[in-house]
mmCIF file of the C-alpha atoms, coordinates in Angstrom:
data_MODEL
# 
_entry.id   MODEL 
# 
loop_
_atom_site.group_PDB 
_atom_site.id 
_atom_site.type_symbol 
_atom_site.label_atom_id 
_atom_site.label_alt_id 
_atom_site.label_comp_id 
_atom_site.label_asym_id 
_atom_site.label_entity_id 
_atom_site.label_seq_id 
_atom_site.pdbx_PDB_ins_code 
_atom_site.Cartn_x 
_atom_site.Cartn_y 
_atom_site.Cartn_z 
_atom_site.occupancy 
_atom_site.B_iso_or_equiv 
_atom_site.pdbx_formal_charge 
_atom_site.auth_seq_id 
_atom_site.auth_comp_id 
_atom_site.auth_asym_id 
_atom_site.auth_atom_id 
_atom_site.pdbx_PDB_model_num 
ATOM 1   C CA . MET A 1 1   ? 60.726 29.222 21.456  1.00 0.00 ? 1   MET A CA 1 
ATOM 2   C CA . GLU A 1 2   ? 58.489 25.945 21.682  1.00 0.00 ? 2   GLU A CA 1 
ATOM 3   C CA . LYS A 1 3   ? 58.887 23.101 19.756  1.00 0.00 ? 3   LYS A CA 1 
ATOM 4   C CA . THR A 1 4   ? 56.701 19.652 19.684  1.00 0.00 ? 4   THR A CA 1 
ATOM 5   C CA . THR A 1 5   ? 55.539 16.653 17.012  1.00 0.00 ? 5   THR A CA 1 
ATOM 6   C CA . LEU A 1 6   ? 52.537 15.895 15.612  1.00 0.00 ? 6   LEU A CA 1 
ATOM 7   C CA . LYS A 1 7   ? 50.401 13.498 16.016  1.00 0.00 ? 7   LYS A CA 1 
ATOM 8   C CA . SER A 1 8   ? 49.305 11.073 12.704  1.00 0.00 ? 8   SER A CA 1 
ATOM 9   C CA . ASN A 1 9   ? 45.511 10.712 12.365  1.00 0.00 ? 9   ASN A CA 1 
ATOM 10  C CA . LYS A 1 10  ? 46.448 7.179  13.729  1.00 0.00 ? 10  LYS A CA 1 
ATOM 11  C CA . ASN A 1 11  ? 47.572 8.979  16.905  1.00 0.00 ? 11  ASN A CA 1 
ATOM 12  C CA . ASN A 1 12  ? 51.443 8.614  16.696  1.00 0.00 ? 12  ASN A CA 1 
ATOM 13  C CA . LEU A 1 13  ? 54.004 10.828 16.533  1.00 0.00 ? 13  LEU A CA 1 
ATOM 14  C CA . LEU A 1 14  ? 55.427 11.811 12.710  1.00 0.00 ? 14  LEU A CA 1 
ATOM 15  C CA . ASN A 1 15  ? 59.316 11.771 13.801  1.00 0.00 ? 15  ASN A CA 1 
ATOM 16  C CA . GLY A 1 16  ? 61.200 14.459 12.147  1.00 0.00 ? 16  GLY A CA 1 
ATOM 17  C CA . ILE A 1 17  ? 58.145 16.947 12.000  1.00 0.00 ? 17  ILE A CA 1 
ATOM 18  C CA . SER A 1 18  ? 58.265 20.010 14.153  1.00 0.00 ? 18  SER A CA 1 
ATOM 19  C CA . LEU A 1 19  ? 55.452 22.352 14.989  1.00 0.00 ? 19  LEU A CA 1 
ATOM 20  C CA . ILE A 1 20  ? 57.496 25.551 15.962  1.00 0.00 ? 20  ILE A CA 1 
ATOM 21  C CA . LYS A 1 21  ? 55.765 28.097 18.098  1.00 0.00 ? 21  LYS A CA 1 
ATOM 22  C CA . PRO A 1 22  ? 58.262 30.852 18.508  1.00 0.00 ? 22  PRO A CA 1 
ATOM 23  C CA . ASN A 1 23  ? 58.630 33.474 21.626  1.00 0.00 ? 23  ASN A CA 1 
ATOM 24  C CA . ILE A 1 24  ? 56.270 37.077 19.866  1.00 0.00 ? 24  ILE A CA 1 
ATOM 25  C CA . PHE A 1 25  ? 56.804 40.156 22.352  1.00 0.00 ? 25  PHE A CA 1 
ATOM 26  C CA . PHE A 1 26  ? 54.557 42.608 21.797  1.00 0.00 ? 26  PHE A CA 1 
ATOM 27  C CA . ASP A 1 27  ? 54.094 46.039 22.744  1.00 0.00 ? 27  ASP A CA 1 
ATOM 28  C CA . ASP A 1 28  ? 52.573 49.802 21.669  1.00 0.00 ? 28  ASP A CA 1 
ATOM 29  C CA . ARG A 1 29  ? 54.198 49.790 18.184  1.00 0.00 ? 29  ARG A CA 1 
ATOM 30  C CA . GLY A 1 30  ? 53.673 45.974 17.656  1.00 0.00 ? 30  GLY A CA 1 
ATOM 31  C CA . PHE A 1 31  ? 54.795 43.127 17.362  1.00 0.00 ? 31  PHE A CA 1 
ATOM 32  C CA . PHE A 1 32  ? 58.356 41.310 16.696  1.00 0.00 ? 32  PHE A CA 1 
ATOM 33  C CA . TYR A 1 33  ? 59.173 37.873 16.645  1.00 0.00 ? 33  TYR A CA 1 
ATOM 34  C CA . GLU A 1 34  ? 62.686 35.254 15.217  1.00 0.00 ? 34  GLU A CA 1 
ATOM 35  C CA . SER A 1 35  ? 61.081 33.722 12.514  1.00 0.00 ? 35  SER A CA 1 
ATOM 36  C CA . TRP A 1 36  ? 63.867 31.851 11.712  1.00 0.00 ? 36  TRP A CA 1 
ATOM 37  C CA . ASN A 1 37  ? 67.183 31.599 13.012  1.00 0.00 ? 37  ASN A CA 1 
ATOM 38  C CA . ALA A 1 38  ? 69.990 29.290 11.779  1.00 0.00 ? 38  ALA A CA 1 
ATOM 39  C CA . LEU A 1 39  ? 71.655 28.412 15.121  1.00 0.00 ? 39  LEU A CA 1 
ATOM 40  C CA . THR A 1 40  ? 68.913 27.953 16.779  1.00 0.00 ? 40  THR A CA 1 
ATOM 41  C CA . PHE A 1 41  ? 67.416 25.694 14.349  1.00 0.00 ? 41  PHE A CA 1 
ATOM 42  C CA . ASN A 1 42  ? 70.429 23.981 13.912  1.00 0.00 ? 42  ASN A CA 1 
ATOM 43  C CA . GLU A 1 43  ? 70.824 22.974 17.621  1.00 0.00 ? 43  GLU A CA 1 
ATOM 44  C CA . SER A 1 44  ? 67.378 22.434 18.156  1.00 0.00 ? 44  SER A CA 1 
ATOM 45  C CA . ILE A 1 45  ? 65.380 21.046 15.124  1.00 0.00 ? 45  ILE A CA 1 
ATOM 46  C CA . ALA A 1 46  ? 67.404 19.671 11.846  1.00 0.00 ? 46  ALA A CA 1 
ATOM 47  C CA . LYS A 1 47  ? 70.860 20.144 11.162  1.00 0.00 ? 47  LYS A CA 1 
ATOM 48  C CA . THR A 1 48  ? 70.305 21.937 7.703   1.00 0.00 ? 48  THR A CA 1 
ATOM 49  C CA . ASN A 1 49  ? 70.950 24.825 4.987   1.00 0.00 ? 49  ASN A CA 1 
ATOM 50  C CA . PHE A 1 50  ? 68.234 25.948 2.704   1.00 0.00 ? 50  PHE A CA 1 
ATOM 51  C CA . CYS A 1 51  ? 68.978 26.816 -0.451  1.00 0.00 ? 51  CYS A CA 1 
ATOM 52  C CA . GLN A 1 52  ? 66.024 28.867 -1.516  1.00 0.00 ? 52  GLN A CA 1 
ATOM 53  C CA . ASP A 1 53  ? 62.715 31.237 -0.326  1.00 0.00 ? 53  ASP A CA 1 
ATOM 54  C CA . ASN A 1 54  ? 59.319 30.314 -1.791  1.00 0.00 ? 54  ASN A CA 1 
ATOM 55  C CA . HIS A 1 55  ? 56.070 32.769 -1.312  1.00 0.00 ? 55  HIS A CA 1 
ATOM 56  C CA . SER A 1 56  ? 53.116 31.360 -2.884  1.00 0.00 ? 56  SER A CA 1 
ATOM 57  C CA . SER A 1 57  ? 48.942 33.519 -2.370  1.00 0.00 ? 57  SER A CA 1 
ATOM 58  C CA . SER A 1 58  ? 46.684 31.849 -2.327  1.00 0.00 ? 58  SER A CA 1 
ATOM 59  C CA . SER A 1 59  ? 42.358 32.293 -2.915  1.00 0.00 ? 59  SER A CA 1 
ATOM 60  C CA . ARG A 1 60  ? 39.927 30.420 -0.866  1.00 0.00 ? 60  ARG A CA 1 
ATOM 61  C CA . GLY A 1 61  ? 39.805 27.483 -1.812  1.00 0.00 ? 61  GLY A CA 1 
ATOM 62  C CA . VAL A 1 62  ? 42.869 26.903 -3.364  1.00 0.00 ? 62  VAL A CA 1 
ATOM 63  C CA . LEU A 1 63  ? 44.456 23.427 -2.718  1.00 0.00 ? 63  LEU A CA 1 
ATOM 64  C CA . ARG A 1 64  ? 47.873 22.567 -3.380  1.00 0.00 ? 64  ARG A CA 1 
ATOM 65  C CA . GLY A 1 65  ? 49.460 19.184 -3.131  1.00 0.00 ? 65  GLY A CA 1 
ATOM 66  C CA . ILE A 1 66  ? 50.414 16.495 -2.008  1.00 0.00 ? 66  ILE A CA 1 
ATOM 67  C CA . HIS A 1 67  ? 53.513 17.721 -3.559  1.00 0.00 ? 67  HIS A CA 1 
ATOM 68  C CA . TYR A 1 68  ? 57.318 16.136 -2.619  1.00 0.00 ? 68  TYR A CA 1 
ATOM 69  C CA . GLN A 1 69  ? 60.675 15.255 -4.291  1.00 0.00 ? 69  GLN A CA 1 
ATOM 70  C CA . LEU A 1 70  ? 62.502 12.183 -4.780  1.00 0.00 ? 70  LEU A CA 1 
ATOM 71  C CA . ASN A 1 71  ? 66.313 11.693 -4.361  1.00 0.00 ? 71  ASN A CA 1 
ATOM 72  C CA . PRO A 1 72  ? 68.982 13.472 -5.269  1.00 0.00 ? 72  PRO A CA 1 
ATOM 73  C CA . PHE A 1 73  ? 66.430 16.522 -4.625  1.00 0.00 ? 73  PHE A CA 1 
ATOM 74  C CA . ALA A 1 74  ? 64.256 15.622 -1.715  1.00 0.00 ? 74  ALA A CA 1 
ATOM 75  C CA . GLN A 1 75  ? 63.457 18.671 0.083   1.00 0.00 ? 75  GLN A CA 1 
ATOM 76  C CA . GLY A 1 76  ? 63.104 19.603 3.411   1.00 0.00 ? 76  GLY A CA 1 
ATOM 77  C CA . LYS A 1 77  ? 60.604 22.361 4.181   1.00 0.00 ? 77  LYS A CA 1 
ATOM 78  C CA . LEU A 1 78  ? 60.405 24.747 6.791   1.00 0.00 ? 78  LEU A CA 1 
ATOM 79  C CA . ILE A 1 79  ? 56.463 26.459 6.475   1.00 0.00 ? 79  ILE A CA 1 
ATOM 80  C CA . ARG A 1 80  ? 54.653 29.978 7.632   1.00 0.00 ? 80  ARG A CA 1 
ATOM 81  C CA . CYS A 1 81  ? 51.425 31.350 6.994   1.00 0.00 ? 81  CYS A CA 1 
ATOM 82  C CA . THR A 1 82  ? 52.078 34.960 6.681   1.00 0.00 ? 82  THR A CA 1 
ATOM 83  C CA . LYS A 1 83  ? 48.440 36.531 5.517   1.00 0.00 ? 83  LYS A CA 1 
ATOM 84  C CA . GLY A 1 84  ? 45.171 34.139 6.047   1.00 0.00 ? 84  GLY A CA 1 
ATOM 85  C CA . VAL A 1 85  ? 44.721 30.940 7.470   1.00 0.00 ? 85  VAL A CA 1 
ATOM 86  C CA . ILE A 1 86  ? 45.688 27.350 5.395   1.00 0.00 ? 86  ILE A CA 1 
ATOM 87  C CA . TYR A 1 87  ? 45.470 23.871 6.467   1.00 0.00 ? 87  TYR A CA 1 
ATOM 88  C CA . ASP A 1 88  ? 47.948 22.009 6.312   1.00 0.00 ? 88  ASP A CA 1 
ATOM 89  C CA . VAL A 1 89  ? 49.392 18.771 5.974   1.00 0.00 ? 89  VAL A CA 1 
ATOM 90  C CA . ALA A 1 90  ? 51.848 15.874 5.881   1.00 0.00 ? 90  ALA A CA 1 
ATOM 91  C CA . ILE A 1 91  ? 52.399 13.098 4.609   1.00 0.00 ? 91  ILE A CA 1 
ATOM 92  C CA . ASP A 1 92  ? 55.020 10.159 5.693   1.00 0.00 ? 92  ASP A CA 1 
ATOM 93  C CA . LEU A 1 93  ? 56.001 8.505  2.322   1.00 0.00 ? 93  LEU A CA 1 
ATOM 94  C CA . ARG A 1 94  ? 59.777 6.675  3.625   1.00 0.00 ? 94  ARG A CA 1 
ATOM 95  C CA . LYS A 1 95  ? 58.826 2.568  3.233   1.00 0.00 ? 95  LYS A CA 1 
ATOM 96  C CA . ASN A 1 96  ? 60.808 2.018  6.337   1.00 0.00 ? 96  ASN A CA 1 
ATOM 97  C CA . SER A 1 97  ? 58.628 4.608  8.624   1.00 0.00 ? 97  SER A CA 1 
ATOM 98  C CA . PRO A 1 98  ? 56.567 2.736  11.409  1.00 0.00 ? 98  PRO A CA 1 
ATOM 99  C CA . THR A 1 99  ? 53.754 5.719  10.523  1.00 0.00 ? 99  THR A CA 1 
ATOM 100 C CA . PHE A 1 100 ? 54.356 5.129  6.487   1.00 0.00 ? 100 PHE A CA 1 
ATOM 101 C CA . LYS A 1 101 ? 51.451 6.392  4.425   1.00 0.00 ? 101 LYS A CA 1 
ATOM 102 C CA . GLU A 1 102 ? 50.370 8.596  7.856   1.00 0.00 ? 102 GLU A CA 1 
ATOM 103 C CA . TRP A 1 103 ? 49.419 11.994 8.053   1.00 0.00 ? 103 TRP A CA 1 
ATOM 104 C CA . ALA A 1 104 ? 49.579 15.021 10.143  1.00 0.00 ? 104 ALA A CA 1 
ATOM 105 C CA . SER A 1 105 ? 47.321 17.938 9.800   1.00 0.00 ? 105 SER A CA 1 
ATOM 106 C CA . ILE A 1 106 ? 48.373 22.396 11.598  1.00 0.00 ? 106 ILE A CA 1 
ATOM 107 C CA . GLU A 1 107 ? 46.565 24.884 11.442  1.00 0.00 ? 107 GLU A CA 1 
ATOM 108 C CA . LEU A 1 108 ? 48.708 28.017 9.970   1.00 0.00 ? 108 LEU A CA 1 
ATOM 109 C CA . ASN A 1 109 ? 47.589 31.661 10.239  1.00 0.00 ? 109 ASN A CA 1 
ATOM 110 C CA . GLU A 1 110 ? 49.215 35.187 10.589  1.00 0.00 ? 110 GLU A CA 1 
ATOM 111 C CA . SER A 1 111 ? 47.729 34.886 14.293  1.00 0.00 ? 111 SER A CA 1 
ATOM 112 C CA . ASN A 1 112 ? 49.729 31.954 15.792  1.00 0.00 ? 112 ASN A CA 1 
ATOM 113 C CA . LYS A 1 113 ? 52.237 32.636 13.917  1.00 0.00 ? 113 LYS A CA 1 
ATOM 114 C CA . TYR A 1 114 ? 53.475 28.944 14.090  1.00 0.00 ? 114 TYR A CA 1 
ATOM 115 C CA . LEU A 1 115 ? 55.998 26.800 11.606  1.00 0.00 ? 115 LEU A CA 1 
ATOM 116 C CA . LEU A 1 116 ? 55.999 23.533 10.603  1.00 0.00 ? 116 LEU A CA 1 
ATOM 117 C CA . TRP A 1 117 ? 59.566 21.573 9.805   1.00 0.00 ? 117 TRP A CA 1 
ATOM 118 C CA . ILE A 1 118 ? 58.747 18.712 7.307   1.00 0.00 ? 118 ILE A CA 1 
ATOM 119 C CA . PRO A 1 119 ? 61.759 17.009 6.517   1.00 0.00 ? 119 PRO A CA 1 
ATOM 120 C CA . GLU A 1 120 ? 62.872 15.423 3.571   1.00 0.00 ? 120 GLU A CA 1 
ATOM 121 C CA . GLY A 1 121 ? 60.694 12.337 3.086   1.00 0.00 ? 121 GLY A CA 1 
ATOM 122 C CA . PHE A 1 122 ? 57.305 14.185 3.607   1.00 0.00 ? 122 PHE A CA 1 
ATOM 123 C CA . GLY A 1 123 ? 54.376 15.049 0.907   1.00 0.00 ? 123 GLY A CA 1 
ATOM 124 C CA . HIS A 1 124 ? 53.063 18.406 1.309   1.00 0.00 ? 124 HIS A CA 1 
ATOM 125 C CA . GLY A 1 125 ? 49.754 20.343 0.879   1.00 0.00 ? 125 GLY A CA 1 
ATOM 126 C CA . PHE A 1 126 ? 47.690 22.589 2.383   1.00 0.00 ? 126 PHE A CA 1 
ATOM 127 C CA . LEU A 1 127 ? 44.205 24.599 1.491   1.00 0.00 ? 127 LEU A CA 1 
ATOM 128 C CA . THR A 1 128 ? 43.620 27.512 1.743   1.00 0.00 ? 128 THR A CA 1 
ATOM 129 C CA . LEU A 1 129 ? 40.490 29.136 4.520   1.00 0.00 ? 129 LEU A CA 1 
ATOM 130 C CA . SER A 1 130 ? 40.470 32.687 4.307   1.00 0.00 ? 130 SER A CA 1 
ATOM 131 C CA . ASP A 1 131 ? 39.413 34.642 1.767   1.00 0.00 ? 131 ASP A CA 1 
ATOM 132 C CA . PHE A 1 132 ? 43.160 34.945 0.729   1.00 0.00 ? 132 PHE A CA 1 
ATOM 133 C CA . ALA A 1 133 ? 46.691 33.329 2.459   1.00 0.00 ? 133 ALA A CA 1 
ATOM 134 C CA . GLU A 1 134 ? 49.816 33.983 1.885   1.00 0.00 ? 134 GLU A CA 1 
ATOM 135 C CA . VAL A 1 135 ? 52.800 31.355 2.852   1.00 0.00 ? 135 VAL A CA 1 
ATOM 136 C CA . GLN A 1 136 ? 56.545 31.104 2.505   1.00 0.00 ? 136 GLN A CA 1 
ATOM 137 C CA . TYR A 1 137 ? 58.456 28.498 3.169   1.00 0.00 ? 137 TYR A CA 1 
ATOM 138 C CA . LYS A 1 138 ? 62.397 27.673 3.203   1.00 0.00 ? 138 LYS A CA 1 
ATOM 139 C CA . VAL A 1 139 ? 63.610 24.669 1.023   1.00 0.00 ? 139 VAL A CA 1 
ATOM 140 C CA . THR A 1 140 ? 66.644 22.487 1.576   1.00 0.00 ? 140 THR A CA 1 
ATOM 141 C CA . LYS A 1 141 ? 67.170 21.382 -2.009  1.00 0.00 ? 141 LYS A CA 1 
ATOM 142 C CA . ARG A 1 142 ? 65.752 23.697 -5.335  1.00 0.00 ? 142 ARG A CA 1 
ATOM 143 C CA . TRP A 1 143 ? 62.871 22.594 -7.446  1.00 0.00 ? 143 TRP A CA 1 
ATOM 144 C CA . ASP A 1 144 ? 64.070 19.435 -9.759  1.00 0.00 ? 144 ASP A CA 1 
ATOM 145 C CA . GLU A 1 145 ? 61.065 19.228 -12.841 1.00 0.00 ? 145 GLU A CA 1 
ATOM 146 C CA . GLU A 1 146 ? 62.633 15.453 -13.081 1.00 0.00 ? 146 GLU A CA 1 
ATOM 147 C CA . SER A 1 147 ? 62.160 14.349 -9.292  1.00 0.00 ? 147 SER A CA 1 
ATOM 148 C CA . GLU A 1 148 ? 58.561 16.438 -8.276  1.00 0.00 ? 148 GLU A CA 1 
ATOM 149 C CA . LYS A 1 149 ? 55.800 13.868 -7.619  1.00 0.00 ? 149 LYS A CA 1 
ATOM 150 C CA . SER A 1 150 ? 52.457 14.497 -6.413  1.00 0.00 ? 150 SER A CA 1 
ATOM 151 C CA . ILE A 1 151 ? 50.271 12.235 -4.308  1.00 0.00 ? 151 ILE A CA 1 
ATOM 152 C CA . VAL A 1 152 ? 46.403 13.026 -5.600  1.00 0.00 ? 152 VAL A CA 1 
ATOM 153 C CA . TRP A 1 153 ? 45.136 15.251 -2.419  1.00 0.00 ? 153 TRP A CA 1 
ATOM 154 C CA . ASN A 1 154 ? 41.523 13.157 -2.363  1.00 0.00 ? 154 ASN A CA 1 
ATOM 155 C CA . ASP A 1 155 ? 43.341 9.278  -2.766  1.00 0.00 ? 155 ASP A CA 1 
ATOM 156 C CA . THR A 1 156 ? 41.078 6.701  -0.913  1.00 0.00 ? 156 THR A CA 1 
ATOM 157 C CA . ASP A 1 157 ? 44.043 4.510  0.639   1.00 0.00 ? 157 ASP A CA 1 
ATOM 158 C CA . LEU A 1 158 ? 44.937 8.163  2.632   1.00 0.00 ? 158 LEU A CA 1 
ATOM 159 C CA . LYS A 1 159 ? 41.770 9.400  3.898   1.00 0.00 ? 159 LYS A CA 1 
ATOM 160 C CA . ILE A 1 160 ? 43.111 12.841 4.580   1.00 0.00 ? 160 ILE A CA 1 
ATOM 161 C CA . ASP A 1 161 ? 41.123 14.972 6.813   1.00 0.00 ? 161 ASP A CA 1 
ATOM 162 C CA . TRP A 1 162 ? 40.228 17.722 4.842   1.00 0.00 ? 162 TRP A CA 1 
ATOM 163 C CA . PRO A 1 163 ? 38.043 20.756 6.097   1.00 0.00 ? 163 PRO A CA 1 
ATOM 164 C CA . LEU A 1 164 ? 35.820 20.778 2.953   1.00 0.00 ? 164 LEU A CA 1 
ATOM 165 C CA . HIS A 1 165 ? 32.589 21.714 4.894   1.00 0.00 ? 165 HIS A CA 1 
ATOM 166 C CA . GLN A 1 166 ? 34.938 25.194 5.914   1.00 0.00 ? 166 GLN A CA 1 
ATOM 167 C CA . ILE A 1 167 ? 34.114 26.624 1.993   1.00 0.00 ? 167 ILE A CA 1 
ATOM 168 C CA . ASN A 1 168 ? 31.309 26.314 -0.384  1.00 0.00 ? 168 ASN A CA 1 
ATOM 169 C CA . GLU A 1 169 ? 31.964 23.006 -3.034  1.00 0.00 ? 169 GLU A CA 1 
ATOM 170 C CA . ASP A 1 170 ? 32.426 26.012 -5.607  1.00 0.00 ? 170 ASP A CA 1 
ATOM 171 C CA . GLU A 1 171 ? 35.164 27.155 -4.346  1.00 0.00 ? 171 GLU A CA 1 
ATOM 172 C CA . LEU A 1 172 ? 37.579 24.255 -4.384  1.00 0.00 ? 172 LEU A CA 1 
ATOM 173 C CA . LEU A 1 173 ? 40.273 25.068 -6.851  1.00 0.00 ? 173 LEU A CA 1 
ATOM 174 C CA . ILE A 1 174 ? 42.739 22.187 -7.773  1.00 0.00 ? 174 ILE A CA 1 
ATOM 175 C CA . SER A 1 175 ? 45.603 22.651 -10.314 1.00 0.00 ? 175 SER A CA 1 
ATOM 176 C CA . GLU A 1 176 ? 45.012 19.868 -13.344 1.00 0.00 ? 176 GLU A CA 1 
ATOM 177 C CA . LYS A 1 177 ? 48.758 18.370 -12.112 1.00 0.00 ? 177 LYS A CA 1 
ATOM 178 C CA . ASP A 1 178 ? 47.122 17.996 -8.264  1.00 0.00 ? 178 ASP A CA 1 
ATOM 179 C CA . THR A 1 179 ? 44.034 17.097 -9.621  1.00 0.00 ? 179 THR A CA 1 
ATOM 180 C CA . ASN A 1 180 ? 46.174 14.658 -11.605 1.00 0.00 ? 180 ASN A CA 1 
ATOM 181 C CA . GLY A 1 181 ? 48.194 13.403 -9.012  1.00 0.00 ? 181 GLY A CA 1 
ATOM 182 C CA . LEU A 1 182 ? 50.045 9.934  -8.499  1.00 0.00 ? 182 LEU A CA 1 
ATOM 183 C CA . THR A 1 183 ? 47.384 7.386  -6.045  1.00 0.00 ? 183 THR A CA 1 
ATOM 184 C CA . MET A 1 184 ? 49.740 6.727  -3.543  1.00 0.00 ? 184 MET A CA 1 
ATOM 185 C CA . LYS A 1 185 ? 49.378 2.789  -4.678  1.00 0.00 ? 185 LYS A CA 1 
ATOM 186 C CA . LYS A 1 186 ? 50.146 4.055  -7.834  1.00 0.00 ? 186 LYS A CA 1 
ATOM 187 C CA . ALA A 1 187 ? 53.483 5.599  -6.281  1.00 0.00 ? 187 ALA A CA 1 
ATOM 188 C CA . GLU A 1 188 ? 54.252 2.773  -4.028  1.00 0.00 ? 188 GLU A CA 1 
ATOM 189 C CA . GLU A 1 189 ? 54.398 0.844  -7.483  1.00 0.00 ? 189 GLU A CA 1 
ATOM 190 C CA . LEU A 1 190 ? 56.467 3.006  -8.997  1.00 0.00 ? 190 LEU A CA 1 
ATOM 191 C CA . ASN A 1 191 ? 58.607 3.376  -6.196  1.00 0.00 ? 191 ASN A CA 1 
ATOM 192 C CA . PHE A 1 192 ? 58.337 6.821  -6.326  1.00 0.00 ? 192 PHE A CA 1 
ATOM 193 C CA . ILE A 1 193 ? 58.719 6.540  -2.357  1.00 0.00 ? 193 ILE A CA 1 
ATOM 194 C CA . PHE A 1 194 ? 61.285 6.980  0.392   1.00 0.00 ? 194 PHE A CA 1 
# 
C-alpha cells in the first residue's frame, strides 16, 4: 500500500486526507487486493472505527454533494469507486485549519482502485464521468438528518473546477437538496462548519 496526501487548489497539502494506492496482485484468474485492513489502516492512516458501509450507483453526469455532518455526527469517509469513473472532491471546512476553504480533487475509478480517506471536518462530493459508476464507502458515524449539511456544488467563493467539459450539459443531474445547498458564506454565518 502506498499513501500520499493530496494538494489543494492552492497547492497546499490538505492535512488529514490520504490517497491510498493498494497493492494489487494480478494473475491468469484476475486480480486480488486488500481494500481495507483494520490494523494497517489504524497504524498508517487514522485510528478509527467504521460503523457503516454505503454503496451508491450513479449515471453519467450525476453530481452528489458537497455533503458533511456536523458534530457530534461528523463523519470520516473511506471512499472507492468499484465501477466506472468519478471525479471526487474534498473541501476543508475546519475554520482553524491553514487550508480552510481549500479543496482537492482526484479521479477514482475501477482501474486504479484508489481509496480516498477523508477525515471529519471535510465536505465531500463527486461527479460521475462514466456512463455508470458505483461508489462504496465506509463511514465513522451513522447518518443523522439534523446534522447533515450541504454546500452548493458551484459556490462562487470555492470555485471548484468540476470537469463539466467531460459531460454534456443535459447530462448534469443534481438533486434538489444539493441544488439548494448553502453557500460557504451562509454556512460560516450559521456556524455550520467545524
